[in-house]
C-alpha positions in Angstrom: 10.7 32.7 17.3 9.8 29.9 19.4 6.3 29.5 18.1 7.7 29.2 14.6 10.2 26.6 15.6 7.4 24.6 17.2 5.2 25.0 14.0 8.0 23.9 11.7 8.9 21.1 14.0 5.3 19.7 13.6 5.2 20.2 10.0 8.4 20.6 8.3 8.4 21.8 4.8 11.1 21.5 1.9 11.4 23.5 -1.1 12.7 21.7 -4.3 15.9 23.7 -4.0 16.5 22.5 -0.3 15.8 18.8 -1.5 18.4 19.0 -4.3 21.1 19.9 -2.0 20.4 17.4 0.7 22.7 14.9 -0.3 25.6 17.6 -0.9 25.2 19.2 2.6 27.3 18.0 5.4 26.1 20.6 7.9 25.4 19.4 11.2 22.2 20.5 13.2 22.1 21.0 16.8 19.2 19.8 18.9 17.8 21.7 21.8 20.1 19.7 24.2 23.1 20.8 22.4 23.9 17.5 20.6 24.7 17.4 17.0 23.1 15.5 14.4 22.9 15.2 10.7 19.5 15.4 9.1 18.4 12.1 7.7 20.5 10.3 10.0 18.5 10.3 13.4 17.0 7.6 15.4 13.6 6.5 15.9 11.9 5.7 19.0 11.8 1.9 19.5 8.4 1.3 20.8 7.7 -2.4 21.9 10.7 -4.1 20.1 9.8 -2.8 16.6 13.5 -1.9 15.8 13.3 -4.4 12.6 10.4 -1.8 11.3 12.8 1.0 12.1 15.7 -0.5 10.1 13.3 -0.8 7.0 12.2 2.9 7.6 15.5 4.2 8.0 16.6 2.4 4.6 13.8 3.6 2.9 14.6 7.1 3.8 17.9 7.1 2.2 16.2 5.8 -1.5 16.7 9.3 -3.0 13.7 9.2 -5.6 11.4 7.8 -2.8 12.7 10.3 -0.2 12.4 13.4 -2.5 8.9 12.6 -3.4 7.7 12.4 0.3 9.5 15.3 1.4 7.2 17.4 -0.8 3.7 17.0 0.9 2.2 18.4 -2.2 3.2 15.6 -4.4 0.7 13.3 -2.8 -1.7 15.5 -0.6 -4.1 15.9 -3.6 -3.9 12.5 -5.1 -7.7 11.4 -5.9 -8.4 8.2 -4.1 -11.6 6.0 -4.2 -14.1 6.6 -1.0 -13.3 4.5 1.9 -9.5 4.1 0.9 -7.8 4.0 4.4 -4.4 2.9 3.0 -4.0 6.7 2.3 -3.4 7.4 5.9 -0.2 5.2 5.5 1.0 7.6 2.8 0.2 10.5 4.9 2.2 9.3 8.0 5.1 8.0 5.8 5.4 11.5 4.4 5.3 13.2 7.9 7.9 10.6 9.1 10.3 11.3 6.1 10.0 15.2 6.9 10.7 14.7 10.5 13.6 12.5 9.9 15.1 15.2 7.4 14.2 18.1 9.4 17.3 20.4 10.1 15.6 21.9 13.0 14.5 19.2 15.1 14.6 19.5 19.0 16.3 16.1 19.6 18.4 13.7 17.7 15.3 10.9 17.3 12.0 11.3 16.2 8.6 9.5 17.2 
């Protein structure tokens, strides 16, 4: 249903089996506008000339062990951290971005 698609878009989830087959898959996905894209190879919005940062994020998304770790939110969601640790927010947001980059059900061929 449409509501399920929206929920998945906001918080994509990946199984171990799905992650294991990411690199072998050549299946293209179709965005809502009909354009085709390959999950993991999608654009990032360029806000205020941050394209250098986008390049680094795209490169990191292709490092398989790092990508696989962050595609499973449960890998880092329960990590104990000291009180006042604000760096954990970076970990959460990076994981969210990785899941959105590799989402096979994106509505468009770029993510924010």
